[in-house]
N, C-alpha and C positions, 0 to 999 in steps of 0.2 A: 498538863501541869507534869507528870514522870517522865514524856518525852524529853522536856525542856531542863529538869533535874538529871536526866542522862547525857544531854549536850555537857549539862557544865560540869557534872562529874568526868567526862570524856576529857575534856579539856586540864580538866585537875589532874586525872590520872596522868598521859601523856607530859604534864608539869612536873609530878610526885616522878614519874620515870627519869629526867633529867637533873633532878635534885638527889635521885639515889644514885647514878651512875654519878653526881660530882662527889659523894660522900665516901664511895667503895675507891672511886680514882685518887683521891685524897684531894679533889679539887677547891677550892675556895667560889663559890657563886655571889653573887647580888645578891643583898639578901632583903632587894625591893620582892624579885625573884618570888622565894620562900614565902614573904608576908601575900604577896599575890593569888599563892596557890592557895595560901590558909584563907582568904579571903573568897577566891570562889567554891571553896570547899562549906565554907559557911552559909554562903547564898545558897549554895545546893544542898546543902540540911534544910535550910530553912524553907526549901520548895518543899522537899519531904515533907518536913512536919505538915506544911499549910495541906499539902495532898491527906495526909493520916486524919489534919483535925476535919477534913471534908469526909470521912468515912471511912476512909482505905485502912481498915485495920491488920491488913498483912505487912503496912510497913511499919511497924511499932519496932519487929528486929532491926529493920535497917537503922533505926533511931538507936536501939540500943547499942548496933554497931559504932552508931557514928559519934555517940560520947564515948567509947572508948580509944576508937580513930583519933578524936579530937584531942585526947587524954595522952596517949602517948607522943602526938605531935607535939604539944606544950611540954612536955617534958624532953623530946628531943631538942628542942628550942634552947631549953634552961641546959642543957649538958654541953650541947655544942657552944653554946656564949661560953660556959666555961674552959672549954678546950678538951673535953672529953670525948672518949672514941664513942659513938653511937650506932654503928653498925648495924647491934643485935635490935637495936629498938626501931632500926629503918625496915630492918627485916619484919618484923612484929605487925608495925605500923601500915606497911604494904601487904601485908597476907589479908590483915583484916581488909584493910582497902577491897583489893581486890574480891573477896566475898560479899561487902557490900554491894561492890558494882553488881555482880554477878546477880546475886537477888533484887537490883535494883531493875536491871535489865530485864532479867523476869518477869518481873510485875508489871513493867509499864509496856509488855508485848504479850502477856499473858492472862486474862481474865482469870 
């Protein structure tokens, strides 16, 4: 289960990197790309919650981080729709996401 979640989050991370590059270069991206990024992130989060519900208590930290990451993602979407600068939010969102991804990779490969 965790390996599949990690695979999904790998795709999410690569998509997020593309989105972040677009923000810092000032380009405009297809809104469906960001929605797909968010949808896959929710799928991965669901898989992590499923694994935690089956008894893997180590994943609670990932769930907590995911709540913060999702909140920042929603805030970025709202602010971007208003045309406001979101670079600081992108850095915070990405930093938490990298931490969450690293922990998930550790939990997936180390028992």
